[in-house]
N, C-alpha and C positions, 0 to 999 in steps of 0.2 A: 587272715582278716577277711570279714564278709565284704562282698561286693557292694558298693555304695548304691548303685543303680539296681532297682529291683525289675519286676516285669513290666512296670508302668511308671518309670521315672524314679525320682528320689523321694522317699516318704519318711516321716517321723513325727514325733511330738514337737509341735511348733515351739520355739524358743528354749527347747531342751536338746533334743537330737538335731532338729532342723532349725538352725540359727540363722540370724541375719548375716554373720560372717561366712557361713557356709554357702548361703544363697548367693552372696557377692562372689565369692570364689568360684562356684560352679559357673556362673555367668561369664566371668572373665575367661576361664578355661574353655568353655563352650565357644566364645568368640575366637579364640586362638586357634582351636582345633579345626573348626569349620572353615576359618580363613586359610589355613595351611592346606585343607582338603581342596581348595579351589572354589569354595562356595561364593566367595566374594570378589572373585577375579575380575578386575577392570572397572569396578564401580564402588561408590560408597555404599556400605552394606546397610540394610534396614531391618529392624526387628518389630514384631508386634507382641504385646504382652497383655494377657488377660488373667482374671482370677475369679474364683467363686466368692460368696460373701463372708467366709470366715473372717473373724476379727484379725486373726494373725496374718491373713493375706495382705493386709494393709502395710505392715512393716516389711514382709517379704517381698512384696511388690516394689517397695522403694529400694531395697538392697539389689534385686535383680536388675531393675532399671539403672541403678548407679553403676553396677558392675559392667553392664553392656555399653553404656555411654562412656565409661572411663576407658574402655577398650577400642573406642573410636566408632561405634555402632549407633546410628540414629534410631531412636525408639518411638513407636506409636503406643501409647497406652489406651487400651480398649474398655478398662474398667470391668465391672462384673458381667461375665459372659460365659456360656457354656463351653466346654472343651472343644466340642465340633465346631463352635462358632469361631474359636481361635484358629483352628486348623483350616477352615473355609477362608477366613480373612487373610492368612498368610499367602494363599494363592490369589485371592481377589486383589489384594494390595501389592501383589508381586514382591512381597517381602522375602528376605533371604533366611529368616529365622523366626520362629514363633515360640513363646513360653507361656505355658499355662501353670498358675498357681492353684492347686487344688489336691485334696486327698480323696476325691470322688465320693464313695459312699461311706468312707471311715468317719468315725465321730469327730466332733468339732475340735478337741485339742490337737488332732493330727492335721498336718498339712503336707504338701508335696510340690515338687517342681518337675514338670514334663516339658521336654524340648521337641520342637517340630523343625525339620529341614525345609528347604525350599519346596513349594508345592503342598506344604501342610502334612508331610509325612513324618512319622515317628523316626527317631535316629536308629540307625543299625547298632548292634551290640558293639562292634569294633570302634564306633565313634564314641559311644558312652565310655567304653574302657579307656580310650585315649584321653577323654575329658577328665575322667577320674585320675589318671596318672599325671596330667598336667597340673592339677590343683596345687597351689602353694609355690610354684616355681617363680622365680624372679623374671620380670619382663620389662621391656622398654615402653614407658607410658606416652601416649600421644599428647601433644599440648596445642595451645592455640585453637585454630580453626579444625584442627584434626580430631578433637574430642567430639563425641556423639552429641546430638541435639535431641531433646525430649519434647513431644507434643501430645496432647490428648485428642482423640478422635471417637468420641462416644457415639457420633452418628453413624459409625461403621456398623453398629448393631443393627441399624434399620436394613442395611444391605443383607445381612445374615437372615433377618426374618422374611425379607422379600424372596431370598433364595429357597427358604423352606416352603413358603406358599406357592412359589412357582414350580417347585418340583412336581406337583400334582397335575399340572397342565392348566391351560386357560379355561377350559370348560368344566373342571372338577369343582364340586361343591360337597360340603358335609353338612348341608342344610337338612334339618329333621332329626339329626342325631343329638341326643343329650349325653354329654361326656363329663365325667368328674375327673379332673387333673390334679393329682398330687404332685407338687413341685418340690417336694422335700426341703422347703425353705432354703432353696439352693439357687444356683446360677441361672436357671430357667424360669424363675418366678415371674418374669415379665415376657420373655421372648416366646415360651411355649404358649402362653395364654393368647398373645396377640396373634400368633400363627393359626391357631385353631379357630379363634374368633373371625379372623379374616376369610376363613373358608366356609363361614356361616354355621358353624356348630354352636348349639347352645351349651356353654361351658359352665361348670360349677367348680371353682378353684378351691383347693384345700392346701394347707401348709404352704402358702405362697406369700408369707410376710417375714422374709429374713431379717434378722436383727444382728447377725454376726456370730451369734451364740447358738442358735437353734437349728443349724443345718443338720439334716438327717436324724434329728432327735425324735425317736419314735415315729418316723414317717418316711415316705418315700418307698423306693423299690425294695429295701430291706426290712421295712415294717409296714405291712400292707393292711393291718387291721382297720384303720380309720377309713381307708379307701373302700374296702370291702362294705363296711357298714354304711358309708354314705351313698355308694351305688344302690344299694338295697332300699335305703330309706327315701331316696330321690326318685326311684323307679328309672334310673338312668339306663342307656343302652350299653354303656361300657365305662370302664375307669382306666386311666393312664397313670402308671406310677413311674416317676423319674428318680434319678438319684441326685446327690448334691451338685455334680458337675454336668448332669444331663447327657451323659454319653451312653446310658442304658435305659431300656424300657421294658417294664413288664406290664400286663394288662389284667383286667378283671371283666368277666362277662356280666351280662344283666342279672344273673343269678348270685353273683359274688364269688364265682369260681376263678382262681388265679389261672391265667394264661401265660405260661412262661416263655423264655426266649426260644426254646425248641419249637413249641407250638407256632409262635410268630414266624420263625424261619420257615416252617412248613407251609403256612398260609401264604407268605410272600413268594416263596419259591414256586408254588403252582400257579399263582397269579402271573408272575413273570414268565413262567413257561407258556401259559395260555396266550400271552401277549407277544411271544417270541422274543423276549428280552433276557432270557436266562442262558447265557453263553454256554455252549457244550452241554446244555441240560444238566449243569453241575451246581451243586450247593456245597459251600465250604463250612465246616463246623469243626469243633474240637473233639478230642477223645472223651470228653465228659458229657457230650450230648447223649440223651437217652437213646437206647437201641430202638425204641419205638419211632423215633424221627428217621433212622436209616430205613426201618421197615416200610414206613408210610411212603417215603420218597421212592423206594424201589417200586411200590405199586403204581406210581405215577410216572415211572420211567425217568426218574431223576437219580443221578449218581451223587453220592456224598463224599467229598474229599475231607478227611479228617486230619487235623493238625494238632500240634502241642497246645496245651492251654494257654491262653492269652490272645487277645484280639490283634496284637501285633503279628502273631504267626498265622492267624487267619488272613490278614491283609497281605502278608508275604506270599502265601499261595494264590490269593486273588490277583495280585499284581503279576506274579510270574506266569500265570496261566490266562490272564484275561477273564477271569471269572466274575460274575456280575453281583453275586450275593453271598454273603457269609456272616458267621456271627457265633455267639455262645449262648448257652442255656440261661446264663445270668441276665441276658437282656442286651448285650453289645450286639448290635446288628449293623452291618456295613452294606449299604446300597451303592455300589461303585459308581454308578451313573451320577450320583449327587454328593457323595461324600467319600473320603478315604480314612475315615474313623467311625466309630460307633456314635450314632446320633439318636438320642431317645425321642426327641420331638419329631424328627424326620420319620422314624420308625412308626410312632403313634399316628402320625397323619396318613401314612400309606396303609396302615392296618385299618383304620377308620374308612378310608377311600374304598378299600376291598369290600367291606360291609355294604356300603352305598352301590357299588358296582354290581354285586351279586344280589343284593336284596335279602342277604342272609344275616342271622344274628352272629355275633362273635362266638357263641356257644357252638352253633352249627359249623362254623368255619373251623374251630379248633378240634372238632371231632375227626378231622382228617388224619389224626394220629392217636394211637393208643399208647399211653406211657406204661412201659414195664416198671414194676416195683423196683425201686433203687435204694440202696443202702450205702452210705458214705461213713466211714469211721476214720477219724484222725488220730493215728497212734503217735503220741508225743515221746520225747526223750529218748529217741533211738538214732542210731547212725544211719541216716537216710542214704548215704553214699553206697552202703552195701546192699540196698534193697534189690538191685539188679544182678548181684553176683552170689549172694548167699545160696548154697545148694538147697538147704532145707526149705527156704522161703520160695525158691523157684519150683521146687517139686510140689509144694502145696498149692501154688498158684495153677500149676499144670493139672493137678488132680481136680481142682474146682472147675477149671475150664472143661475138662472131660466130662464132668457130671452135668454141666449145664449144656454142652454141645451147641446147637444152633439156637437154643431157647433163651440164651442170656449171655452174659460176658462178665470178665473179671479184669479189674485194672488196679495195679500198684503204681502210685505216683508220688515221688518225693516232692515235698514242698520246695518252692524256689527261695523262700525266705526264712523258714524255720526248721529246727530239727524234728521234722514230722514227716510221716509217710501216710498218705491218704490211701485207704483201701475201699475201693468201689466195687460193688456187686450188683448186677441186675439179673432178675430171674423171673419166672412166670407168677410166683407167689411171694408175698411179703415174708412169710415164714422161712421159705427156702433162701431168700436173698439175705435175711438176717442171720440164719444159722451159718451160711458160707462166710459171710463177712466177719461174724465174731470169731469163728475158727481162724480165719486168716490173720485177723488183727492180733489174736493171742500169739500165733506163730511169729509175726513180725515183732511184737513186743518182747518175746523171750529170746529170739535169735539175735536181734539188732540192739539189744539194750546197751545203752552208754556205760 
């Protein structure tokens, strides 16, 4: 049976795979497991719950809140708020637990439930497994004054916006910058605009009118065509693309060229090193980051610590070693001084601030790294568990690696949620990357067929 929790919480088609009953059971089980782990020792526990604007988030929020309160946890409902805002407010309100209802960049029919422990940190795998195992068990229900109480605190959103604005320092200003912001009709449709406007930027919002159905619909960080066109037509200095729950940020320079997460990490890493804020002169990235990032960082005396794919693994390395900056090519960027999860608005603010501080355009800043041609092929319908042990596949990978030497790299990565093996090849030319990737994909398809 597949694991209920994926790399970023529990997701599925709302009211089909992710039902109100499942949401309630998850919340009750989470309350019990965290309580047994000592998270609530000696005091009445408090949880904060937020959601993105999906229509299904309304009934899922009701189920989550009901489950927590029935288990004896007081609940603060935050309303519509970005995922990083929920993580921040777990810590700000000294809550014991946080819940975000969102499927991030997924289309509207999907939704998801993500838990944060005290301090606004994502749950460890062993806690998620324990929650899943506990679901459906009988339990003694609190009664009378022992049941949880529920209240709304929509004003807490203002504290999150103030935190974003304050992260740039008292004297910082984005005045003079014209910025197009694509809010993906998502959770940051208010907060992101307020934060950038408070710093003096001239903002042009697009896709900032969520109606519960249009989140991520041909907009945001996964569909950047509208943002590119608007930046060009407005003569803007840059564009910022968020996703539905605003935990990621991609950008567009004044010419309409996409600046991805690797470029953003490179820009911010050099900025932080210049300011002596990059601990151990180390950036944390995943194995999917382009080799061009590693090469560029080496030229600036910055080491890159590479982790498994997923911002949770980036954060694990950062926490374990005290590193200050990490993230993913997809735009999840974690600036440890101000957040313990990816925050698209925070990232965009600091990227814009770097433009002001240096007097350089985003295009100039992004030229810090040269992207190697990268080809990714998803090979479906295969036994992904054999990818690392099949001799023929391993010999093919070794041969490709020998051909590329130091000029490129090869990566085979089984998907965490599907019967898919991802073949990634980076090489000096598109032609070489495509040829090697096609050959490896065919080997995987033939040798690992189900």
